[in-house]
DSSP file (Angstrom, degrees, kcal/mol; ACC not computed):
  #  RESIDUE AA STRUCTURE BP1 BP2  ACC     N-H-->O    O-->H-N    N-H-->O    O-->H-N    TCO  KAPPA ALPHA  PHI   PSI    X-CA   Y-CA   Z-CA
    1    1 A M              0   0    0      0, 0.0    30,-1.4     0, 0.0    31,-0.3   0.000 360.0 360.0 360.0 133.4    0.0    0.0    0.0
    2    2 A T  E     -A   30   0A   0     28,-0.2     2,-0.4    29,-0.1    28,-0.2  -0.666 360.0-117.4-105.6 160.0    1.4    3.4   -1.0
    3    3 A M  E     -A   29   0A   0     26,-3.5    25,-2.0    -2,-0.2    26,-0.6  -0.782  16.5-162.3 -98.2 134.5    1.0    6.8    0.7
    4    4 A T        -     0   0    0     -2,-0.4     2,-0.3    23,-0.2    23,-0.1  -0.977  20.0-138.2-114.1 118.3   -0.7    9.8   -1.0
    5    5 A F        -     0   0    0     -2,-0.5    22,-0.1    17,-0.1     6,-0.0  -0.578  15.8-147.3 -81.2 135.9    0.2   13.0    0.7
    6    6 A K    >   -     0   0    0     -2,-0.3     3,-1.2     1,-0.1    16,-0.2  -0.844  19.0-108.4-108.8 137.1   -2.7   15.5    1.1
    7    7 A P  T 3  S+     0   0    0      0, 0.0     3,-0.1     0, 0.0    -1,-0.1  -0.252 101.2  31.5 -58.5 146.3   -2.4   19.3    1.1
    8    8 A G  T 3  S+     0   0    0      1,-0.3     2,-0.3     0, 0.0    13,-0.0   0.478  99.0 102.9  86.2   2.7   -2.9   21.0    4.4
    9    9 A R    <   -     0   0    0     -3,-1.2    13,-1.0     2,-0.0     2,-0.4  -0.869  61.3-137.6-118.9 152.7   -1.4   18.2    6.5
   10   10 A F  E     -B   21   0B   0     -2,-0.3     2,-0.3    11,-0.2    11,-0.2  -0.858  19.3-168.3-105.8 144.3    1.9   17.7    8.2
   11   11 A Y  E     -B   20   0B   0      9,-2.9     9,-3.2    -2,-0.4     2,-0.5  -0.924  19.2-125.1-129.4 153.9    3.8   14.4    8.1
   12   12 A Q  E     -B   19   0B   0     -2,-0.3     7,-0.2     7,-0.2    22,-0.2  -0.890  23.4-127.9-104.2 126.9    6.9   13.2   10.0
   13   13 A C     >  -     0   0    0      5,-2.2     4,-1.0    -2,-0.5    22,-0.2  -0.492  10.3-142.2 -68.5 136.6    9.8   11.9    8.0
   14   14 A C  T  4 S+     0   0    0     20,-2.5    21,-0.2    -2,-0.2    -1,-0.1   0.583  96.1  42.6 -78.9  -9.9   10.9    8.5    9.2
   15   15 A R  T  4 S+     0   0    0     19,-0.3    -1,-0.1     3,-0.1    20,-0.1   0.871 127.6  21.9 -99.5 -55.8   14.6    9.3    8.7
   16   16 A C  T  4 S-     0   0    0      2,-0.1    -2,-0.1    31,-0.0     3,-0.1   0.596  91.4-137.3 -90.8 -10.7   15.2   12.8   10.1
   17   17 A R     <  +     0   0    0     -4,-1.0     2,-0.4     1,-0.2    -3,-0.1   0.675  53.2 142.6  64.1  20.5   12.0   12.8   12.3
   18   18 A E        -     0   0    0      1,-0.0    -5,-2.2    -6,-0.0     2,-0.5  -0.745  52.5-127.2 -90.9 138.8   11.1   16.3   11.3
   19   19 A S  E     +B   12   0B   0     -2,-0.4     2,-0.3    -7,-0.2    -7,-0.2  -0.747  40.6 172.4 -83.4 127.6    7.4   17.2   10.8
   20   20 A K  E     -B   11   0B   0     -9,-3.2    -9,-2.9    -2,-0.5     5,-0.0  -0.913  35.4 -95.1-136.8 159.6    7.0   18.9    7.4
   21   21 A D  E >   -B   10   0B   0     -2,-0.3     3,-1.7   -11,-0.2   -11,-0.2  -0.267  47.5-100.4 -68.5 162.6    4.3   20.0    5.1
   22   22 A W  G >  S+     0   0    0    -13,-1.0     3,-1.5     1,-0.3   -17,-0.1   0.752 115.1  68.2 -60.0 -29.4    3.0   17.7    2.4
   23   23 A H  G 3  S+     0   0    0      1,-0.3    34,-3.7    33,-0.1    -1,-0.3   0.472  87.2  68.3 -77.7   2.0    5.1   19.3   -0.4
   24   24 A Y  G <  S+     0   0    0     -3,-1.7    13,-2.7    32,-0.2    14,-0.3   0.292  95.5  68.8 -94.9   8.6    8.4   18.1    1.1
   25   25 A F  B <  S-C   36   0C   0     -3,-1.5     2,-0.4    11,-0.2    11,-0.1  -0.939  77.4-128.5-127.1 148.2    7.4   14.4    0.3
   26   26 A N    >   -     0   0    0      9,-0.5     3,-0.5    -2,-0.3     9,-0.1  -0.780  30.6-118.8 -91.5 138.6    7.1   12.5   -3.0
   27   27 A D  T 3  S+     0   0    0     -2,-0.4   -23,-0.2     1,-0.2    -1,-0.1  -0.281  88.9  49.9 -67.7 160.4    3.9   10.5   -3.5
   28   28 A G  T 3  S+     0   0    0    -25,-2.0    -1,-0.2     1,-0.3     2,-0.2   0.571  72.4 136.8  89.7  10.6    4.0    6.8   -4.0
   29   29 A Q  E <   -A    3   0A   0    -26,-0.6   -26,-3.5    -3,-0.5    -1,-0.3  -0.560  65.3 -93.6 -86.4 155.4    6.1    5.8   -0.9
   30   30 A M  E >   -A    2   0A   0      3,-0.4     3,-1.3   -28,-0.2   -28,-0.2  -0.450  33.4-127.3 -66.5 139.9    5.2    2.9    1.3
   31   31 A Y  T 3  S+     0   0    0    -30,-1.4     3,-0.3     1,-0.3    -1,-0.1   0.713 103.5  54.8 -67.5 -21.4    3.1    4.1    4.2
   32   32 A W  T 3  S+     0   0    0    -31,-0.3    -1,-0.3     1,-0.2     2,-0.1   0.600 119.0  27.2 -89.4 -10.2    5.2    2.4    6.9
   33   33 A N  S <  S+     0   0    0     -3,-1.3     2,-0.4     2,-0.0    -3,-0.4  -0.583  72.4 160.7-152.7  82.9    8.5    4.1    5.8
   34   34 A Y        -     0   0    0     -3,-0.3   -20,-2.5   -22,-0.2     2,-0.3  -0.908  16.7-163.8-113.4 138.2    8.4    7.4    4.0
   35   35 A W        -     0   0    0     -2,-0.4    -9,-0.5   -22,-0.2    -6,-0.0  -0.839  23.1-112.6-114.8 148.9   11.2    9.9    3.7
   36   36 A C  B  >  -C   25   0C   0     -2,-0.3     4,-2.0   -11,-0.1   -11,-0.2  -0.308  37.9-103.1 -71.6 165.9   11.2   13.6    2.8
   37   37 A I  H  > S+     0   0    0    -13,-2.7     4,-1.6    18,-0.3     5,-0.1   0.867 121.5  56.1 -60.3 -37.9   12.8   14.6   -0.5
   38   38 A R  H  > S+     0   0    0    -14,-0.3     4,-0.6    17,-0.3    11,-0.5   0.918 109.1  45.3 -61.2 -45.3   15.9   15.9    1.3
   39   39 A C  H  4 S+     0   0    0      1,-0.2     3,-0.4     2,-0.2    -1,-0.2   0.829 108.6  57.1 -70.3 -31.5   16.5   12.5    3.0
   40   40 A Q  H  < S+     0   0    0     -4,-2.0    -1,-0.2     1,-0.2    -2,-0.2   0.859 109.7  45.3 -65.1 -34.4   15.9   10.7   -0.2
   41   41 A K  H  < S+     0   0    0     -4,-1.6    -1,-0.2    -5,-0.2    -2,-0.2   0.567  95.3  96.3 -86.2  -9.1   18.7   12.7   -1.9
   42   42 A S  S  < S-     0   0    0     -4,-0.6     2,-0.1    -3,-0.4     3,-0.1  -0.554  84.6-104.9 -81.2 145.1   21.1   12.3    1.0
   43   43 A P    >   -     0   0    0      0, 0.0     3,-1.3     0, 0.0     2,-0.1  -0.400  40.3-103.2 -66.4 144.7   23.8    9.5    0.9
   44   44 A T  T 3  S+     0   0    0      1,-0.2     3,-0.1    -2,-0.1    -4,-0.0  -0.459 104.8  28.3 -67.2 137.8   23.1    6.5    3.1
   45   45 A G  T 3  S+     0   0    0      1,-0.3     2,-0.3    -2,-0.1    -1,-0.2   0.454 107.2  83.4  91.1   1.2   25.2    6.5    6.3
   46   46 A S  S <  S-     0   0    0     -3,-1.3    -1,-0.3     1,-0.0     3,-0.1  -0.868  88.1 -84.0-130.3 167.2   25.5   10.2    6.6
   47   47 A L        -     0   0    0     -2,-0.3    -1,-0.0     1,-0.1   -31,-0.0  -0.319  59.0 -89.0 -65.3 151.7   23.5   13.0    8.0
   48   48 A P        -     0   0    0      0, 0.0    -9,-0.1     0, 0.0    -1,-0.1  -0.297  48.3-107.4 -60.3 147.1   20.8   14.5    5.8
   49   49 A I        -     0   0    0    -11,-0.5    -7,-0.1     1,-0.1     2,-0.1  -0.217  48.4 -75.0 -70.1 165.6   22.0   17.4    3.6
   50   50 A R        -     0   0    0      1,-0.1     2,-0.2   -12,-0.0    -1,-0.1  -0.364  52.8-108.6 -65.8 139.9   20.9   21.0    4.2
   51   51 A Q        +     0   0    0     -3,-0.1     2,-0.3    -2,-0.1    -1,-0.1  -0.506  47.0 165.5 -71.5 130.4   17.3   21.8    3.3
   52   52 A T    >   -     0   0    0     -2,-0.2     3,-1.5     1,-0.0   -14,-0.1  -0.822  54.5 -95.0-133.4 175.9   16.9   24.1    0.3
   53   53 A E  G >  S+     0   0    0      1,-0.3     3,-1.1    -2,-0.3    -2,-0.0   0.694 117.5  73.1 -66.4 -17.9   14.1   25.1   -2.0
   54   54 A E  G 3  S+     0   0    0      1,-0.3    -1,-0.3   -16,-0.0    -3,-0.1   0.748  86.0  66.1 -65.2 -23.1   15.2   22.3   -4.4
   55   55 A H  G <  S+     0   0    0     -3,-1.5     2,-0.4     2,-0.1   -17,-0.3   0.041  82.9  96.4 -93.1  27.3   13.8   19.8   -1.9
   56   56 A R  S <  S-     0   0    0     -3,-1.1     2,-0.3   -19,-0.1   -32,-0.2  -0.920  73.4-125.3-113.8 143.0   10.2   20.9   -2.4
   57   57 A R        -     0   0    0    -34,-3.7     2,-0.1    -2,-0.4    -2,-0.1  -0.653  36.9-103.1 -81.3 141.2    7.7   19.2   -4.7
   58   58 A G              0   0    0     -2,-0.3    -1,-0.1     1,-0.1     0, 0.0  -0.397 360.0 360.0 -65.0 140.2    6.1   21.5   -7.3
   59   59 A T              0   0    0     -2,-0.1    -1,-0.1    -3,-0.0    -2,-0.0   0.426 360.0 360.0 -97.4 360.0    2.5   22.5   -6.3
């Protein structure tokens, strides 16, 4: 089962544990383990990269 993120809601990233608005996540992730766009682009085994406007999904 995949997750569809809804506008107006906040979600918690399963990697960095930060609560973020829906546009910081990509649709189609499994509901039990979803990562924000920033954590998806970060190398495994290191801290997440710094958040920029590049890590937002277009609305």
